[in-house]
N, C-alpha and C positions, 0 to 999 in steps of 0.2 A: 499577790499577797499570800496565797496558799503555799506557793513555792518558796517564798522567803521564810515563812514560818517553818516549813519542812526542813530547809537547809539549816536554820538556826537550831532547831531541836536536834538535828543530826550531830552538829558540832558539840552541843551540850552533852549529848549522850556519849560521844567519843571522849569528851573531857572527863565525864564521870567514870568511864571505863578505865582510863589511864590512872586517874586519882585513886580509884578503888583498887586497881592492881598494885599500886605502890603501897597503899595502906595494908593490903592483904599480906604483904611480905612480913609485916611485924606481928601478924596474928598467929594464932596456934595452927597447927597443921590439920589437914583433913584426911579422912579415911574413905577409900573407894571400895565398895563391895562388888566383887566380880563373879560371885557364885550364888546360886539360889536353888532351892528345891521346888520344882514345878509340879503341880497336880492339875491335870486336865481331864480329858476323856479316858485316858489310860492310867496306869499306875504312876506313882510318884517317881520322879527322876531328877538327878542333879544336872543342872545346866549352867553354862557359862554366860555371863552378861557382858555385853548386850545379847539378848536372845530373841530370835524370830521364830514364832510358832509354826509348826507344820499344820497341814490341813486336817490331820487326824487328831489334833489336840483340842479341838472345839467342834461344836455342832455347826453345820453350814449356815443355819438361820441365825446363829448367835448364841453364845453361852459364856459363863464365867470361868476363868482359869486363875488359879492361885499360885503366887510366887512367895516363898518363905525365905527370908534372909536373916542371918544372925550376926550380931556384933557384940563386942565386949566393951564395958566401961570400967576402968580402974576406980573411978570415983564419979559421983554425980556432978554434972556441970552446974555452974552458978546460974546460968541463964538457959533459956529454951534451946534445945538441940535442933539444928537445921538439917533437913533431908532434901537433897537436890536430886531431881529426876529429869534427865534430858528428854525422855519420851516414854509415854505409856499409851499404847494403841490397842484398841480404839478409844477406850476410856478406862478409868479405874479409881479405886479408893485405897486408903492406907490405914493400917492398924498397927499399934505398938503394944507388944505383950498382951495381945488379945483385946485391946481397947481401941475402938474405932475413933479416929480423931480428924480425918481429912478426906476430901474427895476432889477430883480434878475440876469438876464443875457441878453446880447445883442441878438436881434432877436425876431421873433414872439413868443408869449407865448406858443402857441401850438407846437412849434418846439424845445423848450428848456426844460431842466430838472433841477429844483432847489430844489428838495425834500430831498437831502441828505447832505445839508450843512446849517450852520447858515449864517445870513446876518446882517451887521451893516451899516446903512445908516446915512449920515450926512445931516441934514436939514439946509439950509441957514437961517440966522436970518431974511432975508428979506421976507421969506414966513410965518413967525410966527407973532402972534399978542397977545397983552395982553388980558387975559381973556380966553374965550372958543376958542378952536382950534379943527378942524376936521381932522382926519387922515383916509384915505381910502386905502384899499388894494383890487385890482382886481386879483382874483385867477382863473387861468385856471385849470379846473378839467375834468377828463374823467374817464371811468369805469375800467381802467387797474390797478389802485392803490388807496390807501387811500388818500383822499383829505381834505384839511382844512387849518386852520391857528392856530399857537401857540399864547400864550399870548405875548404881546408886552411890552418892557421895554424902557422907555425914560429917558434921563439924559445926563450927561457929556460924551462926546465921549471917552475920555481916560478911564474913569471909566468903561463904558460899555465894552470897548475893553479888559481891564485887568480882569474884574470880570466875564464876560460872553463869549465874542466872541472868544478870543485868545485860551483858553484851549479847548473850544468845537470844533473850527475849526481844531485844531491840532489833536484831537481825531477822528473826523469824516472824515477828508480829508487827512491830512498829514500822520497820522499813518497808516490808511488803504491803502493809496497809496504806502507807503514804504513797508508794509507787502506784498501787492499784487505784486509789482515789484520784490521783493526779492524771493518770492515763485515761481513766473513765471520764473525768471532766473534759480533758482534751478531746476525747472521743465524741462527747455530746456536741462540743463546739464544732468539731470537724463535720459531723453529720449535718448540722445546721448549714454550714458553709456548702457542703456537697449538695444539699437539697436546693439551696438558692442558686448555685452555679449550674447544677444539673449535668453539664458536660464534663466537669472536672471530677472524674471518678476516684482519684487517689484519696481525696478527703472522705468520700463515702466509704471506701474500703478500710481506711485507717479508723474511722469512727466505729464501724462494725467490729473490727478486730479489738479495739480498746475496750469496748463495752463487754464483749464476750470474755476478754481476759479479766475484766473486773469481776465478772460472775465466777470465773474459774478460781480466782484467788480469795473469794469471800470466805471460804472455809478456813483460811488462816486466822481470821479474827472473829469468826462467827462460831461459837461453840454449841449453840442450840438453834435448830432450824424450825421454821413455822410449818413445815410439811413433814411427811413421813421420812424417817432417816434414810431408808433405802432409795426413795425418790430423790432426796437431797443429794445423796452420794452419786446417783446417776446423773443429775443435773451438773454437778461439779465436774465429773469425768467427761460428759458430753461437751461442756464448755471448753475444757482443756484440749480435747480432740479437735473441736471446730476452730479454736483460736490458732492452732498451728497451721491449718490449711488457709485460713483467712490471712495470716501473715504472709504466706507465699503470694497470694493474690494481691496483697497490698504492694509488695515490692515489684511485682510484674506490672501493676498499674502505674507505678512511678516511672518505670522505664518505657511505658506505652507499649508493652508487649502483651497486654491482656485482651483477649478476644472473647466475644459472647459465648462461643462454643466451648472455650476452655473453662471459663469460670462457671458456666452452666454444668459442665461435667464434674468439676471439683465440688460444687455445692451439692449436687445430687449424690455423689459418693459419700460426702460427709454426713448427710441426712440418713442415708441408708445404713451407714456404719454405726452411728450412735443408736439407731433403732435396734440393730442386730445385737449390739453389745448389751443393751438393756434387756432384750429378750433372753439372752444367754446367761444373764446374771453374772456379768463380768468374767466370762470364761477367758482365762489367761492366754490360752493358745490362740483363740479368735482375736483377742485384743492385739497380740503380737503380730499376727498376719495383717490385720487392718492397718497397723501403724507402719508397716514396711514401706508403702508408697511415700508417706510423709518423710520417713527417714532418708529415703533415696533423694527426695526433692531438697531436703535440707542440706545434703552433702553436695548436690549439683549446683544449687543456686549461687553460692559464692563464685564459682568459676564462671557461670553465665553472666552474673552481674559485673564481674571484673572485665569480661570481654566487652560488654555493652558500655561500661564506663570508659574503657579505652577508646571507644568509638566517639562518645559524646564529649568527654573531658569536662563534664559539668560538676560543680562543687557538690550539689545535692546528691548526685549519683555516687560520687566518691564517698560521701558520708554514709549513704545507705549501704554501700558495699562493705564498709568497715563494720557497720552494725550487724549485718548478716554474717560476716566472718566471726564476730564475737559470739553470736548465737550458735554457730556451728562448733566453735571450740568448746563452748560451755556444754553443748549436747554431748560431744565426744568425751569430755571429762566425766560428766554424769554417768555416761554409759559404763565407763571403766569403774567408777565408784559403785555402780549398781551391782556389779559382779563381785565386789570385794566384801571384806568383813564389815566395813562401815556403811553398808547399804541401808541398814535399818535406822541408824541414828545420825548419819552424816548429813551435812548441809549441802543441798544440790544447787548448782550454779544457774541452771536453766530458768527457774522462776525469776531470779534477779536480772539475768541477762535479757529475758523476754520483756519483763515489765520496764526495765531501764531503757531498752531499745524503743519501746513504744513511747515512753516519756520523751526521749531525745528526738524521735521521729516527729512526734507532735510538736515539739518546740521548733523543729526545722520548718514544718509546714506553717506554723504561726509566723515565723520569721519571714518566710517567703511571701506569705499573704500580706504581712505588714509592709514589706518592701514593695510589693506590687501596688498596695494602696498609696504609699508615699509617692511612688513613681507616677501613679494615676493622678494624684493631687497636683504634683508638679506640672504634669502635662496639661491638666485642666487649667491651671493658672496661666501657663504659657499660651494655651489656646485662647483663653479669655483676653489676654493682652493682644494677641495677634488679631482676634476678632474686633477688638476696639480700634486697633490701628487700621484694619481693613475697612471697618465701618466709617471711620473718619475720612479715609480716602474715597470711599464710595459716595459719601455725602458731598464731598467736594466735587467729585465728578458729576454727581446728580445736579448740584447747583449750577455747574457750568453748562451741563446739557439743558437744564431747564431754562436758563437765561438764553442760551443759543436757540432753543425751540421757540421761546417767546419772541425773540427778534426775528426768527424765520417766519413765524406766523404773521407778525406785523408786516413784514416785507411782502409776504404773499397777499395779504389783504390789501395792502397799498397797491400792489401790482394789479390785483383784480379790479379795484376801484378805477385805477387809471385806464385799464383795458376797457372797462364798461363805459367810462367817460369818452374814450376814443371811439369805441364802437357805436356809442349812442349819439348824444347831442353834439359831441365833438366833430364827428364826421359830417353830421347834418349842417353844422355851422360852416365848415370848410366848403361844402358843396354850395351852400347859400352864398358865401362870399364870392366864389367863382362865377355863379350865375348872375349875381348883381353886377360884378365887374364887366360881364359880357352883355349886360342889358337883356338877359333871358328870363328874368323873374319879375312878375308884377308885384305891386305893393301889397296886394291882398295875399298873394302866395308867400311872400316874405313874412307876412304877419303870422300865417298859419305855421310856417316852419319854425319861427321863433317860439310860437306858443307850444309846439311839440317838444322843442328843445328844453324849454323851461319846465314842462311836465316831467321830462326824463331826468332833469336835474333834481327835481323834488323827490323822485323815486330813489335816487342815489343818496340823497340826504336822509330820507326816512330809514334806509337800511343801515345807517351808521349809528342809530340809537340802540339802547339796551334797556329792556324792561323785563318784568317777571314773565310775561307771556308775549313774545315778540310779534307773532303773526296778527293777533287781534289789534294790537296797537297800530301796526302798519296799515291794516285795512281801514281802521277808523280815520287815520290821517288821510288815506287815499280817498275815502268817501267825502271828507270835508272839502278837499281841494276840487274834486270833480263836481260837487254840487255848486261850489262857488263859481266854477268855470261855466257851468250850464245854467246859471241863475236866470239869464235873459232868454234861454232857449225854451221852445215849446215841448221839448222832449221831457217826459217824466221818468225819473229813476226810482226804482223800487228795490230797497236793500233788505237782505235777510242774512244777518251774521250770527251763526251758531258755532263759533270756534273757540269759546272760552276755555274748553278742556284740551285744546290742541297743545302738543309739546313745543318746547322752544326749538326754533329752527335757525340754521346758520344764515347770516346776512345774504349770502349768495343765493340760497334757495328762495328766500323771501323776495329778493330782487327779481328773480326769474318769474315768480308768480305775479308780482305786480306789473312787470313789463308785459307778460302775456295777457293780463287783465286789461291793461291800458290799450294794447293792440286790438283786443276784441271789442272794447268799448268804442274806439276810434272807427273801426269798421262798421259798427252798428250806426254810428252817428253819420258817417259819410255816405254809406252805400245802401243801407237798409230802408231809408225813408220811413223810419219807425216813429211812433209817437210815445211808446212805452218800452222801457228796457228794464228787465228783471235780473238782478244780480243776487245769486244765492250762494252762500258759503256754509257748508256743514262739515263737522268732523265726527266720524263714527269711532267711539273709543273702543268698541269691541274688536273691530277688525283693523283698528289703527289706520284709518284711511280718511283723507281730505278730498272733498268733492266741491269743485267750483263750476258754476254754470252761469252763462250769460245768454238770456233769451230776449227776443224782441218781437214786435208785431208788424215787422216790415215785409218787404217783398219776398223774402226767403231766398233760397238758392235754386237755380235751374237744374234740369236733368243733366245737362252737359257742363257741369261746373268744372272750371279750370282753376287749379291751385295757383294763387298769386304769391308774390314775394312775402306779403304779410302773413298769410296762412303757413307758408313754408317756415318762416321764422318761428311761429308759434309751435309748430310741430317739433322743431329742433329744441326749443326751450323745454317742452314737455319731456322729451327723451332725456335731456341732461338731468332732469329731476327724477328719472325713473318712473314717470307718469305716463298716462295715456290720454290723448286728446281726440275728440270726435266732433264733427260739424254736421248738422242735419236741420231739416225744417222743424220748427217748434210746435206748429199746429195749436197755437194758443186759442182757447175757446172764446175769448172776447173779440176776436177778429174773424169775420166771415168772408172777407175779401182777399186777405193776404195770408200766406202760410207762415211767415216769420222765420227767424233763424235761431237755432239752439247750438251754442258752443259749450261743450262739457269737458272738464279736465278732472281726472281722477289720479291722485298722487298718494302712494303708500308712505306713511311716516313711520 
């Protein structure tokens, strides 16, 4: 929006310039006064305008110098007479025929700055007279800048405005102010980007250069400063000096040629130089010497940038090289003008080239940043599409794998059950069939074998169920069947189930526990000659450990106990669960004649 308004105002101003120039051709002619009598520190002397004062014409700390100009009027004009002054430095006021009527800016002359803009004064007819008229300018001069007065043009106000004042004011004030504000705004934006990106130093250096340049050009449109005039002049000069060095660092950063040691040295030199210039009260010889490294750098940079651009062939590097070339050409032309007669009143190219370069450079950085953002957004959209496609593929693969895993698990469980059936009552029934066919098994033995097979079948059926807590439910079912089986027996079973907090176990582990328990109970019933059997099941939640013990008051175990097939099977089952099985005398207190047997299983869950 700011740029659009700036461009629109520029075209309107150019339109006004051309229309005013055309209109001025029909107006009356103007008169340019090129001589004046100057009175400064020394005697009066006749000088040619434009005139630049010598150091001996005023006091170093500042003083007034008077220029007296004379012009003749054959007749009094019908309207106010216009007086156009291209430059009065540092500041000044105007009098006609001894009557004060105008000042360049409000305030005391030593506190205002009028040196960067033209002025058009309107002299009332009442102050004029027929014949000779005297025009006086009091110029305030000091040692901090060039001082003097340009030639003075008198004539019709509208003619002077259109032919001289309007276009020059637009070039010197409006255009510079617009370029400064725009480059400063881009500088703030670039600094923000540089702070966010951190590693992208070109935005940081561009931001610093633009802000320092904005400070350097503020004197163009600021006539009165809020600080002491000498301090303000030093700030402006220091900003101009620093902005030149920062510009070099900015271009080096774009080409990735900027090293910490290099910019550290340049910044140190810049700070020391501006301090010395301030302490020396703008000593011209010192200023010239300190500017020499910058001048050499400005002359060398185009050649270096051209070489680097030839290596990279990047559009941004080509654009930057062209801009640096324009600055070098503008600097050379201004140097030639500085040594000529138009040094005092001439328009210098370097402020326009410098500010315009920063504006275009900032526009280039914004374009590159916008391009990168658009490319990043496109890549993000493309990546999101790819992620969605890949997610769909992975979900399909996951569904297939899940289905395959479920089928594999079912197959494994089926195989385990078949294996358990084969290894358990299946093999027992096969042996029983063979022994019956060979008349090697009695009816009572066959009944016991069938009873054991039925019990093993119950164990398999129990392990097929699913509940919230699998082990307690399986133990409860096992207790019920065992009690029903021993209902007519004289043996008493004592149960202690403390496993409600036990975690869920796989059917395979539960089956192993129940089979081991069944084997231990069968051994107690067959061999121990016990009248009481104690079954204890406890789960320790702290150590995550299940303890199963089967104790009886039977005959116990002898000193020379030999492990039978049943105990060997129980040991193997305990190892498959990662548990530990031990067999010892129980030493129950209720029996004084028999030691009893204790089987203890400890399983970490």
